[in-house]
C-alpha positions as CSV (number, residue, x, y, z in Angstrom):
1,X,14.8,-26.8,1.1
2,X,15.4,-26.0,-2.6
3,X,13.4,-23.9,-5.0
4,X,12.7,-26.0,-8.0
5,X,10.5,-23.7,-10.2
6,X,9.2,-20.2,-10.6
7,X,6.4,-19.0,-12.9
8,X,4.6,-15.7,-13.7
9,X,0.9,-15.2,-14.1
10,X,-0.1,-11.8,-15.6
11,X,-3.5,-10.3,-14.8
12,X,-5.6,-7.4,-16.1
13,X,-8.8,-6.7,-14.1
14,X,-11.3,-4.0,-14.8
15,X,-12.2,-2.0,-11.7
16,X,-15.9,-2.0,-10.7
17,X,-15.8,1.8,-10.9
18,X,-13.1,4.2,-12.0
19,X,-10.8,5.8,-9.5
20,X,-9.7,9.4,-10.2
21,X,-6.4,10.7,-8.8
22,X,-4.4,13.9,-9.3
23,X,-2.1,11.8,-11.7
24,X,-4.9,10.3,-13.8
25,X,-8.0,8.1,-13.9
26,X,-7.6,4.4,-13.3
27,X,-10.2,2.1,-14.9
28,X,-8.3,-1.2,-14.9
29,X,-5.4,-2.8,-13.1
30,X,-2.5,-4.8,-14.6
31,X,0.0,-6.7,-12.7
32,X,1.7,-10.1,-12.1
33,X,1.7,-12.9,-9.6
34,X,4.9,-14.8,-9.1
35,X,4.7,-18.4,-7.9
36,X,7.7,-20.4,-6.6
37,X,7.7,-24.1,-5.9
38,X,9.9,-26.0,-3.4
39,X,11.2,-29.5,-3.6
40,X,8.7,-30.4,-0.8
41,X,5.8,-29.5,-3.1
42,X,4.9,-26.4,-1.1
43,X,4.3,-23.1,-3.0
44,X,4.7,-19.5,-2.2
45,X,3.2,-16.5,-4.1
46,X,3.9,-12.8,-4.3
47,X,2.5,-9.9,-6.4
48,X,4.4,-7.5,-8.6
49,X,2.0,-4.6,-9.5
50,X,3.7,-1.2,-9.7
51,X,1.6,2.0,-9.5
52,X,2.4,2.8,-13.1
53,X,-0.1,5.7,-13.3
54,X,2.1,7.7,-10.9
55,X,5.1,7.4,-13.2
56,X,8.3,5.5,-12.2
57,X,8.2,1.7,-12.7
58,X,6.2,0.7,-15.7
59,X,4.6,-2.7,-16.3
60,X,7.0,-3.7,-19.1
61,X,10.0,-3.2,-16.7
62,X,8.3,-5.3,-14.1
63,X,7.7,-8.2,-16.5
64,X,11.4,-8.2,-17.6
65,X,12.5,-8.2,-14.0
66,X,10.2,-11.1,-13.2
67,X,11.5,-13.1,-16.2
68,X,15.0,-12.6,-14.8
69,X,13.8,-14.1,-11.5
70,X,12.4,-17.2,-13.3
71,X,15.8,-17.6,-15.1
72,X,17.7,-17.1,-11.8
73,X,15.9,-20.1,-10.2
74,X,17.7,-22.4,-12.7
75,X,21.0,-21.3,-11.1
76,X,20.0,-20.3,-7.5
77,X,17.8,-23.0,-6.0
78,X,18.7,-22.0,-2.4
79,X,16.2,-19.5,-1.0
80,X,19.1,-17.6,0.7
81,X,20.7,-17.1,-2.7
82,X,17.4,-15.8,-4.2
83,X,17.1,-13.4,-1.2
84,X,20.6,-12.2,-2.2
85,X,19.0,-10.8,-5.4
86,X,16.7,-8.7,-3.3
87,X,19.6,-7.4,-1.2
88,X,21.5,-6.5,-4.4
89,X,18.5,-4.6,-5.6
90,X,18.2,-2.6,-2.4
91,X,21.8,-1.5,-3.0
92,X,21.2,-0.7,-6.7
93,X,23.2,-3.7,-7.9
94,X,20.6,-6.0,-9.6
95,X,18.2,-5.8,-12.5
96,X,15.2,-6.3,-10.2
97,X,12.6,-3.5,-10.0
98,X,10.9,-2.7,-6.7
99,X,7.7,-4.5,-7.6
100,X,9.6,-7.6,-8.8
101,X,11.6,-7.6,-5.6
102,X,8.4,-7.3,-3.7
103,X,7.0,-10.4,-5.5
104,X,10.1,-12.5,-4.8
105,X,10.3,-11.4,-1.2
106,X,6.6,-12.0,-0.6
107,X,6.7,-15.4,-2.3
108,X,9.8,-16.5,-0.2
109,X,8.2,-15.3,3.0
110,X,4.9,-16.8,2.2
111,X,6.6,-20.2,1.4
112,X,8.5,-20.0,4.7
113,X,5.2,-19.3,6.6
114,X,3.3,-22.1,4.9
115,X,6.0,-24.6,5.7
116,X,5.9,-23.5,9.4
117,X,2.1,-23.5,9.4
118,X,1.8,-19.9,10.6
119,X,0.4,-16.6,9.2
120,X,2.9,-14.6,7.2
121,X,2.5,-11.8,9.8
122,X,4.3,-14.0,12.3
123,X,7.3,-14.5,10.0
124,X,7.5,-10.7,9.5
125,X,7.9,-10.3,13.3
126,X,4.3,-9.7,14.4
127,X,3.6,-10.8,17.9
128,X,-0.2,-10.7,17.5
129,X,-2.4,-11.7,14.6
130,X,-5.6,-10.2,15.7
131,X,-8.1,-8.6,13.3
132,X,-6.8,-5.5,11.5
133,X,-9.2,-2.5,10.9
134,X,-9.5,-1.5,7.2
135,X,-9.7,2.0,5.8
136,X,-12.4,2.4,3.2
137,X,-11.1,4.0,0.0
138,X,-14.0,6.1,-1.5
139,X,-14.6,7.1,-5.2
140,X,-17.9,9.0,-5.2
141,X,-17.9,11.5,-8.1
142,X,-20.2,14.1,-6.4
143,X,-20.7,15.1,-2.8
144,X,-24.0,13.2,-2.8
145,X,-22.6,10.0,-4.2
146,X,-19.6,10.3,-1.8
147,X,-21.9,10.7,1.2
148,X,-24.0,7.7,0.3
149,X,-20.9,5.6,-0.3
150,X,-19.5,6.6,3.0
151,X,-22.8,5.9,4.8
152,X,-22.9,2.4,3.4
153,X,-19.2,1.8,4.4
154,X,-19.9,3.1,7.9
155,X,-22.9,0.8,8.1
156,X,-20.5,-2.1,7.5
157,X,-18.4,-1.0,10.4
158,X,-15.7,1.2,8.8
159,X,-14.4,4.0,11.0
160,X,-11.6,5.2,8.7
161,X,-12.1,6.7,5.3
162,X,-9.7,7.7,2.5
163,X,-10.4,10.1,-0.3
164,X,-8.3,11.2,-3.3
165,X,-8.0,15.0,-3.8
166,X,-6.1,17.3,-6.1
167,X,-7.6,16.2,-9.4
168,X,-9.8,19.3,-9.6
169,X,-10.4,22.7,-8.0
170,X,-9.6,23.0,-4.3
171,X,-13.1,24.4,-3.6
172,X,-14.6,21.3,-5.1
173,X,-12.4,19.1,-3.0
174,X,-13.4,21.0,0.1
175,X,-17.1,20.3,-0.7
176,X,-16.4,16.6,-1.0
177,X,-14.5,16.5,2.3
178,X,-17.3,18.5,4.0
179,X,-19.9,16.1,2.6
180,X,-17.8,13.1,3.8
181,X,-17.5,14.5,7.3
182,X,-21.2,15.2,7.5
183,X,-22.0,11.7,6.4
184,X,-19.7,9.8,8.9
185,X,-19.9,12.1,11.9
186,X,-17.0,13.3,14.1
187,X,-15.9,10.0,15.6
188,X,-14.5,8.6,12.3
189,X,-11.2,9.5,10.8
190,X,-10.5,11.0,7.3
191,X,-7.3,10.5,5.3
192,X,-6.7,12.5,2.1
193,X,-4.2,11.7,-0.7
194,X,-3.2,14.4,-3.2
195,X,-0.7,12.4,-5.1
196,X,1.7,15.4,-5.4
197,X,-1.0,17.7,-6.9
198,X,0.0,21.1,-5.7
199,X,2.6,23.8,-5.4
200,X,3.4,25.0,-1.8
201,X,0.9,27.9,-2.1
202,X,-1.8,25.7,-3.5
203,X,-1.3,23.1,-0.8
204,X,-1.4,25.7,1.9
205,X,-4.7,27.0,0.5
206,X,-6.1,23.4,0.3
207,X,-5.1,22.6,3.9
208,X,-6.8,25.7,5.2
209,X,-9.9,24.7,3.3
210,X,-9.8,21.2,4.7
211,X,-8.9,22.2,8.3
212,X,-12.4,22.5,9.7
213,X,-13.2,18.9,8.9
214,X,-10.7,17.2,11.2
215,X,-8.3,15.5,8.8
216,X,-6.1,12.6,10.3
217,X,-3.5,13.4,7.6
218,X,-2.9,14.5,4.1
219,X,-0.7,12.3,2.0
220,X,1.8,13.7,-0.6
221,X,0.4,17.2,-1.1
222,X,3.4,18.7,-2.9
223,X,4.6,18.5,-6.5
224,X,8.1,19.1,-5.2
225,X,9.7,16.4,-3.1
226,X,11.9,18.8,-1.1
227,X,11.8,17.9,2.6
228,X,12.1,21.5,3.7
229,X,8.9,22.5,1.8
230,X,6.9,19.8,3.5
231,X,8.0,21.1,6.9
232,X,7.0,24.7,6.0
233,X,3.6,23.5,4.9
234,X,3.0,21.6,8.1
235,X,4.2,24.6,10.2
236,X,1.8,26.9,8.3
237,X,-1.3,24.8,8.7
238,X,-0.9,22.5,11.7
239,X,-2.3,19.5,9.7
240,X,-0.4,16.2,9.8
241,X,1.3,15.3,6.6
242,X,2.2,11.8,5.2
243,X,4.8,10.6,2.8
244,X,4.3,7.9,0.2
245,X,5.8,8.0,-3.3
246,X,8.5,10.5,-2.2
247,X,10.1,7.6,-0.2
248,X,11.9,4.9,-2.2
249,X,14.1,3.7,0.6
250,X,16.0,4.5,3.7
251,X,18.1,7.3,2.2
252,X,15.1,9.3,1.1
253,X,13.4,8.8,4.4
254,X,16.5,10.1,6.2
255,X,16.4,13.4,4.3
256,X,12.9,14.0,5.5
257,X,13.8,13.0,9.1
258,X,16.6,15.5,9.0
259,X,14.1,18.3,8.2
260,X,11.5,16.9,10.6
261,X,9.3,16.8,7.5
262,X,6.6,14.2,8.1
263,X,4.2,12.9,10.6
264,X,3.2,9.6,8.9
265,X,4.8,7.2,6.4
266,X,2.6,5.2,4.1
267,X,4.3,1.9,3.4
268,X,3.5,0.0,0.1
269,X,5.4,-3.2,-0.4
270,X,5.3,-2.9,-4.2
271,X,7.0,0.5,-4.1
272,X,9.6,-0.3,-1.5
273,X,10.7,-3.7,-2.6
274,X,8.7,-6.1,-0.5
275,X,7.4,-6.6,3.0
276,X,10.8,-7.4,4.6
277,X,12.1,-4.1,3.3
278,X,9.0,-2.3,4.7
279,X,9.7,-3.8,8.1
280,X,13.2,-2.3,8.0
281,X,12.0,1.1,6.9
282,X,9.3,1.1,9.5
283,X,11.8,0.7,12.2
284,X,13.7,3.8,11.0
285,X,10.5,5.8,10.8
286,X,9.4,4.8,14.3
287,X,12.8,5.7,15.7
288,X,12.2,9.2,14.3
289,X,8.7,9.2,15.8
290,X,7.0,8.9,12.4
291,X,3.9,6.7,12.5
292,X,3.5,4.1,9.8
293,X,0.4,3.2,7.9
294,X,0.3,0.2,5.5
295,X,-1.7,0.2,2.3
296,X,-1.9,-1.9,-0.9
297,X,-1.5,-0.3,-4.4
298,X,-5.0,-1.3,-5.7
299,X,-3.7,-4.9,-6.0
300,X,-5.2,-8.4,-6.4
301,X,-5.9,-10.7,-3.5
302,X,-2.2,-11.5,-3.2
303,X,-1.1,-7.9,-2.8
304,X,-4.0,-7.0,-0.5
305,X,-3.3,-10.0,1.8
306,X,0.3,-9.0,1.9
307,X,-0.7,-5.5,3.1
308,X,-2.9,-7.0,5.8
309,X,-0.2,-9.3,7.1
310,X,2.4,-6.5,7.0
311,X,0.0,-4.2,8.8
312,X,-0.6,-6.8,11.5
313,X,3.2,-7.1,12.0
314,X,3.8,-3.4,12.1
315,X,0.9,-1.2,12.9
316,X,0.0,-0.1,16.4
317,X,-3.3,-1.4,17.6
318,X,-6.2,0.4,15.9
319,X,-4.3,1.7,12.9
320,X,-6.3,1.0,9.8
321,X,-4.7,-0.7,6.8
322,X,-5.5,0.5,3.4
323,X,-6.8,-2.3,1.3
324,X,-8.3,-0.3,-1.6
325,X,-8.5,-3.3,-4.0
326,X,-11.2,-4.8,-1.8
327,X,-13.6,-2.1,-2.9
328,X,-12.6,-2.0,-6.5
329,X,-12.3,-5.6,-7.6
330,X,-15.4,-7.6,-8.1
331,X,-14.0,-10.9,-6.9
332,X,-11.5,-9.8,-4.3
333,X,-10.5,-12.1,-1.4
334,X,-8.3,-11.1,1.5
335,X,-6.9,-13.7,3.8
336,X,-9.6,-16.2,2.9
337,X,-12.5,-13.7,3.3
338,X,-14.5,-13.5,0.1
339,X,-15.8,-10.2,-1.3
340,X,-14.7,-8.3,1.8
341,X,-16.9,-5.4,2.8
342,X,-16.0,-6.1,6.4
343,X,-14.3,-3.3,8.4
344,X,-11.8,-5.7,9.9
345,X,-9.8,-8.6,8.4
346,X,-8.0,-11.3,10.3
347,X,-4.5,-12.1,8.9
348,X,-4.9,-15.8,9.2
349,X,-2.6,-18.5,7.9
350,X,-0.8,-20.5,6.8
351,X,1.2,-18.0,4.8
352,X,-0.9,-15.3,3.1
353,X,-4.0,-17.5,3.1
354,X,-5.2,-16.3,-0.2
355,X,-8.0,-18.5,-1.4
356,X,-9.6,-16.8,-4.4
357,X,-8.1,-16.7,-7.9
358,X,-5.8,-13.8,-8.5
C-alpha cells in the first residue's frame, strides 16, 4: 500500500455554551482534520487540535507541522516511512508538534483499520469492543444550573461527572461540588479538574473543602509541576490525584512514578502525540499501578471518536471516557452516533466510524 495524497481541513466551531477553566474561558474551538489517501482509494483521518488555552502548542504551530506532513507525502509514500516521522518527533528529532503527530498517527491507524474492516480499537490492541461509558463534562455557572444539568445527564444514564474548578474562590467551588453531589446521589462518581490553578497550600485547602463529597480524583491541582509536591498534597488529604498536562511523555511520567506522585493518568492523544503513543505510556503507567483515564480535548467528531476507540483498547471495564465535545458541539457525532447524549458509546468500525461532518 502507498499513500498518494494528504490534505488538511481547518475548522472553527462555536461551543453551544462557554466552558470556564482556571486557565481561561473557551467559547469556540479551532483545529484541523488531516486526511490521507491510499492507492487503493481508501482514506484515513485524524485530528490535530491542541489545547491552546492551556499554553504550550499553539494553533499556528500545528498548521505549519501539518503542512510539513502534506509535503512529506510527496517523498514518503510508504506508511512505515510516515510513521518514522512520528517516531522522530517522540525523540525530539522532527518538526512535528504533538497534535500534528496525533493527526498522522490516527489517520494511519484509521486507514489500517478500514482496510482490515475492523474498529480502530482492535488495531490499537483492544480485545473487546463493547460499549464504553461516557463521563459528562458539566458547565453550569451556578449551583442551581449545575444541579439541573447534572440531573438531565443522570436521566440520560450518565454515572460519571466531571467539573472544572479553580477559576474562582475555593468556597464557591465547594458549593458547586456540594450541589452536584446532592443532584446525582452517592452512587455516581465525580471527577474534578483544576488545570493547575493552585499553590500547594491553596490546593490543600481546596481538597479539604471537597473531601466530604466523595471525589473520585482531582486532576492537575498544582501550579507547580514538581512530583514531590503532588505526593505531599496526596498524603495530606487522602484524595486521589490525577496527572494530565504535566505529562508530555515517558520521561515526565517516570519522574512522578519515582516520587509515587499520582493515582491516575489522564491520556489525551492530541497532547501525547497520538493513540499509539498513548498505548505505550499507558503500559508504563499501569506497570507503576497508576490507573489510566482517556479523554478528548474538546475536539470534533474525529478526536472524540479517537478517544472512544483508545478508551476501549485501554481502559478497564467500567472506566468512563471523557468525550467533552459531545456536550459542547451542536452537531457532534461519535462512532456513527448522532448528537450523542447517550451515557455509553460503542466503538464500532470500520476504523473510527465517523459519519458526521467534522
